[in-house]
C-alpha positions in Angstrom: 150.4 134.7 48.5 150.6 134.1 44.8 148.0 131.3 43.6 149.5 131.0 40.3 151.6 128.1 40.3 153.9 129.4 37.3 155.4 132.6 39.5 158.8 132.1 40.4 160.4 134.7 43.0 164.5 135.5 43.7 164.7 136.4 47.0 167.9 138.5 48.4 168.4 138.8 51.9 171.1 139.2 54.7 172.2 136.5 56.9 174.8 136.7 59.5 177.4 138.8 57.4 176.4 136.8 54.2 174.4 137.9 51.4 171.9 134.8 50.8 169.6 134.4 47.2 167.0 131.8 47.1 164.4 131.1 44.5 160.9 130.0 45.8 157.2 129.7 44.5 155.6 131.9 46.9 156.2 134.8 49.1 154.2 137.0 50.9 154.0 139.5 53.9 152.9 136.5 56.0 151.2 136.3 59.4 154.1 137.3 61.9 154.4 141.2 62.2 157.8 142.7 60.2 158.6 139.3 58.4 158.3 138.2 54.8 157.2 134.5 54.5 158.5 132.6 51.8 157.8 129.2 50.9 158.3 126.3 48.4 162.2 126.8 48.0 163.5 125.8 44.8 167.1 124.3 44.4 168.5 123.0 41.0 168.5 119.5 40.2 170.6 117.0 42.0 171.4 115.4 38.7 173.9 117.7 37.6 177.4 117.0 36.9 178.7 120.1 38.2 178.0 120.8 41.6 178.0 124.3 43.0 179.5 124.2 46.8 177.3 127.5 47.5 174.0 125.8 46.4 174.8 122.5 48.1 175.1 124.2 51.6 172.0 126.2 50.8 170.5 123.0 50.1 171.4 121.4 53.3 170.5 124.0 55.7 167.1 124.5 54.3 166.4 120.8 54.1 163.3 119.5 55.5 162.1 123.5 55.8 158.5 124.2 54.3 158.7 128.0 54.9 161.0 130.5 56.3 160.2 134.3 57.9 163.2 136.5 57.1 163.0 139.9 59.0 161.6 142.4 56.7 164.8 144.6 57.4 166.9 142.3 56.4 165.4 142.1 52.6 167.7 143.5 50.0 165.1 142.7 47.2 162.4 140.1 45.8 162.2 139.8 41.8 159.7 137.7 39.9 161.5 136.0 37.3 160.8 133.9 34.6 162.8 130.9 35.4 164.8 129.6 38.6 168.3 130.2 38.8 171.0 128.8 41.2 171.3 130.0 44.6 174.0 131.3 46.5 175.9 132.9 49.4 178.1 135.7 49.3 180.5 136.8 52.0 180.0 140.5 52.7 183.1 143.0 53.6 182.0 144.4 57.0 183.5 147.1 58.9 183.8 150.7 58.2 185.0 150.0 54.6 182.4 147.6 53.9 180.6 147.5 50.6 177.2 146.1 52.3 176.3 147.6 55.6 172.6 146.4 57.4 169.8 149.0 57.7 170.3 150.5 61.4 167.9 149.3 63.7 167.0 151.5 66.8 167.7 150.3 70.4 165.3 151.6 72.9 167.1 152.8 76.1 167.6 150.7 79.5 165.1 151.6 82.1 166.3 153.4 85.0 167.3 152.3 88.4 
């Protein structure tokens, strides 16, 4: 985890057929195997005149959340940025012609009878 308070990270990951973009102050491997730990989420100021509905839905979804754990295979990218931006949720195109596809995860065979 970063000990410097000036660092800001942009985290992009898949979540239920959506592409989520969040900004946070701390990102680490975390204590749970296979998960990326994201702490201290950053959202735009509430005093803005123009309200982005996508960011408002993110703010409501993560209201009161101190830390999230994102599955490693869902992460698209993590960037260290100079300043925070607007978090957003983007619908992805699913199906055979979809542009964004999740990484395949092996399914263990069922036990024999």
